[in-house]
N, C-alpha and C positions, 0 to 999 in steps of 0.2 A: 617483311616480318612473317610472311606465311610460308616461306620456302622450307622451313624445318619439317613440314608435313609431306613434302614431295616424295621422299624416299619411301615412306609407308604407302603412299598412293601408287607408286610404281610397282612395289611388291604386290599389292592387291591386283593391279592391272595385269602383271605378268602371269600371276597365278590364276586369275579368274576373269580376265577381260573377254574371253570368248563366250561368257555366260553359259557354260555347260551346266547341265542340271546336276546338282550335287548329290542326287540319289544314285547316280551312276557308280558302278563298282569297278569300272575298267577305264584307265589303268589302276592297278591296285594301290599305287601311292598317291592317287588323287583323293580329294575329300570324298568320303563315303567308301573309299577303298579299304581293304583289310590291313594294309601296311601304313596307313596315313596317321591315324591318331595315336602316335607313340611318344612324341616329345613336346616340350614347351613351345618350340618353334612351330610345330604342327598346330598346336592349339591356338597360337596367335594368328596364324594364317587362317584357320577355320573361323575364328571370331571376326577377323577383318572381313571375311567374305559375307558375314551377316550384315555388317555395317554397309557394305557395298550395295546391298539391296535398296537402301534409302536413297541412293543416287539415281536409281532408275526413274525415267521421266514421268511415268504416271503417278509416282508417289510424292515424296517431299519436294522434288523439283517442280512439280506441277500443282502441288496442293495450294499454293497461294492463289491460284486461279479459282479455287472453290468460292471465293468471295463474290464472284460474278453471279452466284446463285442466291444472293441476298440483296436487300435494298442498298447495300454499300456500293456495289459496282455493277458493271455490265460487260458482257462479252461482245465487244464491238467489232464491226467490220465484216460480219457474215462468215460463211464457211470457207471462203477463199483466203481469209486472213490468218494463215498459219494455224489452222484448227485441227491439229493432228488427232486429238482425242474427241472431236465432235462436240465440244462444249456449246457451240452455237446451236446445235440441235436440241440441247437440253434447255437453254434459256428461252428458246423460241417454242418450246412445248412439243417438239417433234422427236424426242428420244424414245428408245424402246429397250427391251432387255438385251438386245444385241449391240447397242451403242458401245463404241470401242472403249471409252473411259471406264465404264462399269466393269468390263471384262479385264482390262489390263491392270487396274489397281487391285482387283481381287487376285489375279494371278501373281502379281508382285508380292502381295502380303503373304500368300501361301508359300511362295518361293523362300521368303525370309524365314518363315516358320520351319520349313524343311531344313534349312541350314542351321537354325537354332536348335532344333531337335537333335541333329547330329552332334553338335557341340555339347549340349547338355548331357547326352548319353555317354560321350566319350572322354570329356575332359577329366572326370574323376579318376580315370585309369592311366593318365599320361605319366611319363617318367619325368619327375622334376624334384629338385631338392628345395625348391622355393614354394612352400605351401601358400604363401600370400599371393603369389602370381597365379597359382591354380585357382584359388578362390576368386580373385579379381576377374579372370577370364570367364569362369563359370557364372559369376554374377552379371557380367556384361551380356552373356548369352541369355540368361534368365530375364534380364531387363528388356532386351530386344524382342524376345518372344512375347512378353506381356504387352509391349508397345504394338506389335503387329496384331495381336488379338484385340487390343483396345480399339484399334482402327477398324478392324473387321466388324466388331459390334457397333461401332459408331456409324459406319456407312451401310452395312448390310444386315446385321443381326439383331439390332435393337437392344433395349435395356430391360423391358418389361416382359416377363414370362407369359403374362396373360394376353399380351397383344402380339408378340413376335416370337419367331422360331429359333433365333440365334444363328450360329454358323457351325459347319463341321469342325470337330475338335480333334486335332492330332497332336500327341505329346511324345511320340516315339518316332525314330527314323522309319520312314515309310517308303515302300516301293510303289510304283505306279499302279500296280494291280490291286493295291490295298487302299487307294485314295478314293473310295466310293462310300464313305460314311454319310449317314443322314445328318441333319442339323442337330446340334445340341443346344438346349435352351440357354438363354443369356446367363442365368444364374450359375449354370454348370461351367460355362466358359469363364465367367467372372471368378469363380472359386479357384480355377487354375491360375488366372492372372494374379490374384491376391497371394496365392502360395508362391508363385515365381517372384513376386516383388518383395515379399517378406524375406525370402531366401537371398535375393539380390541385395537387400539392405544389409543383411548380416555379412555378405561376402565382399561388398564393394567398399573401397576407401572413400573418404571425403576429400574435397579439394583443398581443405585447409586454408581457404580464402584465395587460393591461386586461380587464375583464369582457366576456364575449362579447356582441355586439350581435344575436345570432340568425342571423348569416350564417356561411357556411362559412369556415373558416380553415385555415392550413397544418396546425395541430395536429389539427383535425378530420379532414382527409384522411389524415394519418399514422395516426391512431387507427383509422379505418375500414379502412385497408389492413392494419393489424395484425389486425383482426377477420376480414378475408377470409382471411388466412393461418391464423389460429387455427381457424376453422370447417372449414378443409380439412386440419387436423391437420399443418400445416407449422409446427411449434412453434419451431424455431430462427429462422425468418424472422419469425414473429410476435413472439418475444421481442426481436429486434433492433429491430423497428419501434416496439414499445411503449417500449423504452429510449430511442429517439430522441425520442418525445413527452415523456418525463420530462425528458430533458436540455435540451429547449427552455426549461425553467424559466418557462414562461408560466402554469402552473397550480399550484394548491395546494389541499389539502383544506380545506373550510369547517369551522370549529370548532364550529358549532352544527348538528348533524345535522337536528333537527326543523324548523328554520326554512327549510331548503332546499326544503321542499315546501309552503311558505306564501308569501304575497306579501311577507312581511317579509324574506325572504332567498333567494328563488328565483333571483335573478341574482347570482352570486357567482363567485369565482375557481376554484371546483371544477367549473364547468360548461364543457364543451368545445363542445358543440353541443346546442341545445334548440329545441323549438317554443315560441316566446314568445307568450304569450296576453295579451289585454286584456279587461277586464270590460265589454265593449260588444257589442252584437248582432253576431253572425256572426264575431267575432274572439276569443271565449273558448273555454274547454275544457269537456268534459263529465264529467270524472272526479269532480268535486264531486257531481254528480247521481247518478252510478253508485255511488260509494263512501260517500256521506254517509248520515245518519240522518234520521228524521222530525222531529227538533228543530233541524235545520240551517236556514239561511236559504232553501235551495232545496227544503225539504221532500223530501229525497232518498229513494232507494229501497232502500238496502242491496243493490244488485244483485250486488255482490261482497262476500263475507264471508270473513274469515280463518278457516282451519280450526284445530281443536284441535292437530293435529299441528304446524302451523306455529308457533303461539304457544308450544307446549311446547318448541320447538327453541331459544328464547332461553335462554341459559345464565345461571347466577348470575354476578355481576360478578367473582368471583375466577377465572372460567374453567371451573368444574366444571359438568357437565351437570345440567340440571333433569330430574328424574324424577318425574312426577305420582304414580304409584303409591307411590313411596317417600315423597314429601312427605305424602300423605294418611295413610299408615301412621304416620309419625313424628308428625304432628299429633295423631292419635288417642291415641298413646302418651303424649305430653306433656300433652294437655289432658283426657284421660279422656272424650272425646266425639268424634263424627264432625265433620268439616269442614262448615261451613255457608256456602253461597254467598250467603245473604242477610245474612250478618254482616260488617259493614265491616272489623272488626279481623281476622277470619279471612282474608278475601280479600287484605287488604293484606299480610299475612304471606307470601302466595304470590308477590306481585309485587314487593315492596320488595327491593332488592338484586339485581335482574336486569339484564341487558344494557340500558343506557339507550335503545337503539333500540326496545325494546319499547314503552315509554310514548310515544315519539315517533311510532310507526307505528300503534299499536293503541289503541282505546278499550276497556278491559277493565272488568269490574264495579267500581263505586265510583270510577272515574276521573272527572275533571271535564272538561267540554267547553263552550266558549263558542259558543253557537248563535244562533238566531233572536232578534232584538231585542237583540243583544249581552248576552244573559242567560247566566249560568253555570248549567249543568245538571250533575247527578250521574247517572251511569249505574247505576241500582239494579236488582237482580233479587230478586223479581219486580217488575214495574213497579208504581208506586204513584202517588198523587195528592198526596203530601206536598210541602211547600215548604221544610221545615226539615231540613238547612241550605240545600238548594237544591231547585229543581224537579227532577223526575225526567226524564232524557233518555228519548226514545222511539224504538224501532226500528219499521221499517215493519210488522212483524207484531204489534206491540203487546205482545209477551211478554218482550222484553229478555233473551233466553236464548242469544244468540250474541255472539261478538266482533265489533267494528266497526272499520273503518279510520279512522285520524286523518290519515294522509298524503293530501295533495291535497284535503282537505275544508276549505272556507273557514271562517275564524274569524269569528264574529259576522256583521255586515252588510257585510263588505268587498267582496263581489261582488253588486251589487244585481240583475243580470240573470240570471234562472234559465237554466241550461244554457250559460252563457257566463262561466265562472270565469276570473279573471285569473291564476291560478297557472300558471306555466310547466311544460312537460313535458320533463325532460331526456332526451336521446337518447343522448349519450355524456358520462359524467362522468369526472373524473380518478380517482376511486376505482375506476371500472370498468377504466381503463387499468392501474392498479396491480395489481388482482387478476387481470386477464388476463395481465399480465406475469409474475406469480408462477405462474400456472397453466402458462403456456408454458414457463417455466424448469423447472418440476417435470416436465412431460411430455417435454421435450426430452432430459433426461439423468436417469436414475434416481438417479445419484450426487449430484445437487445437493441433494436433500432431506437427505442425511446430513451436510451441511456447515452448521454453525450460522451461519457467516458468509456464506452464499449470499444474493444479492440477493432471492431469493424471500421469505425471512423478513422482510427489511427492508420489502418492498412490502406484505405482508399486515399486518404489525404497524403500519405507518403508518395504515392504515385503522382498525384496532382501537384503537390507542392514542388516537386523537383523540376516541373516545367513552369513554375511560377503561376499556377492556377490556385484559386482559393479553396479552402475547406468546403466540403459539401455540407449543407444544412442538416441538422437533426430533424428526423421526420418519422413517419409511420413505416411499418415494414414494407408496405406497397410503394410508398414514395422512395424509400431507400433502394428498393429492388430496381426501380426504373433508373435511378441515378447510377447504380453499379452497372447495369446493362449498357447504358450510354457510355460510361467510362471505358468499359471493355471494348466497345465498338471503336472508339477513337484511339485508344492506346494500341490496339492490335490491328490497325488499318493495314490491309493488303498482306497480312501474314497468314491468311487462310484459316484463322481461328474462329472468326465470327460466324462462318457457315455452320460449324458444329455447335457453337453457342446458340445460335438462332433456332436450330432444330430441337435441341434439348430443352430450351425454354418454352417452346410453343407446342411441342408434341403432346397431345392430350389436353391442351388448353381449349375449352369449348368456345372461348371468346375469339379465338384466332381462326381466320378463314384464309386458306392459301390463295384463294382467288383474289384477295386484296393485294397480292404481290404482282398481279398482272397489271402492266402499265405501259404507256407509250414513253419511250426514252426521249427526254428533252435535252437540247444543248443548254449552256448556261444562260442564254438570253431568254429561254422559255419557248423556243421554237422546236417543233418535233424533229428529231433525227429520223433516219430511215428505218430504225429498228423498233420493234415492240417486244416487250417481255411477256412470255406466256409460260406459266409453270405447269408441270405435269401433275397428275393426281397423286402419285406416290412420293410426294415431296420429302417426307421425313426419313425415308429409307430408300437407298438405291435398290434396283432389282438384283436378284441373284442372276448372274449372267446366263443367258440361254444356252451358250456353248457348254457351260458346265452342266446344265440340266439335261442337255442332249446326251452327255456321257454318264450322268448319274441320275437315274430315275427317282431316287429317294429324296432329291432336293425339292422342297416346296418353294413356291414363289411368294414374294412379299406382297402385302396389301396394295392395291392400286395399280398393279402391273399384270 
């Protein structure tokens, strides 16, 4: 079903696979050359080159791993476990402003901005009889430039002018000799993003209810503009924009949560914008390799593992909280013995009847997994060599003592090229819009939470009810805030969203201490694993890469670095 995209991908690869810099002007018919931006075909190629930036490993492909920087997950296995961008140094508190991930994502985002600037400057002058096509391509370039600047503020520049310095702002095609601007304040960058997105909304077509083809749409631009407002705490404006996305009636929640993160259902009406992947060389995704286990087709590395805290947050299906200590005490009282993690019946009692998203997202002890050779494995602790009723699934450490991800891990042999999974990576989902809408309404007016008929409850409960979870209770603004935050963590597990949520929620919160994130990482039995989490002082913003500051003396550094 995905092969209809391959021709476009091949065109992109042939034109841009060498990753030449698109500010070069030789040869003259290359992007940036004097003879390039002439026709509609040129414009399509130029805009496709902007999309191609999202595929670069330090960006969308790697962004799911950001969740290891939160209490949700951990970067397991140390620096030897496929740690290309030195995430282990970050979670262990040993990163600095020269750590590779900080540099490579910065460089990738500005690469995308350079390409978008070329397109925005040149598309209005192309030769075409189809004005709608011109506007669509221009709108896509405007959307993508806003997305890149959104992520630059999110990771490096900050939102608050009084605290942070923003990022360098380039809006015109730029030569290398001109790329030495100082940082522009967040409000200045944000104004450009808002202008871009309003123009994109006017230029882009809606999906009309059709499944997204991976290109920017009117709904995607509206949703991103809502996020721009939400991250800046402009809650009324954010709520208004998210409501407009809802009222488009172009999107609906997909009724099978687990299939959204497998090739069987990743393209559905609940996806507003995504990085679409193909299971072929250079056009697939890496999360299967990062998240998967040693019994998967990719012989994956468990580089990210869910934490006990996260798994224990999944409630019972009647909406009551799961309390591990209480569960173990009640079990011993009822059974006259301690709970046994190697006993299938004991473990199933712990997980049966929990939020269905747990089983869809997590491989827990005694869960089944279809892996290498299309064989069904059972995840048993401790690991054994039995084959009845199934072979034992294996983790990278061979001890089977931690939770594993199921989301974004290929089923069986469906993606034959290692490191090039065909599963798409959603960037904006309709569920995200609904929960951000609820959050914005709750924050905009403290009285909204006290009204059982307020739209915020409708929005949250839409997301919960489609997985057969009950409505959240009516409460105070503070109580509803915590419920929405919990819901976002569970709904977007392993999607890389929670890291950004976590920082925007707690940046500036005097009650939050980053040192509270420092912890010994335990296996699911409560025994300490080999790793310890230690967070760095500049948790809320990444450092400006020192390699950039070496070249540009006008770049100031972020607090804590």
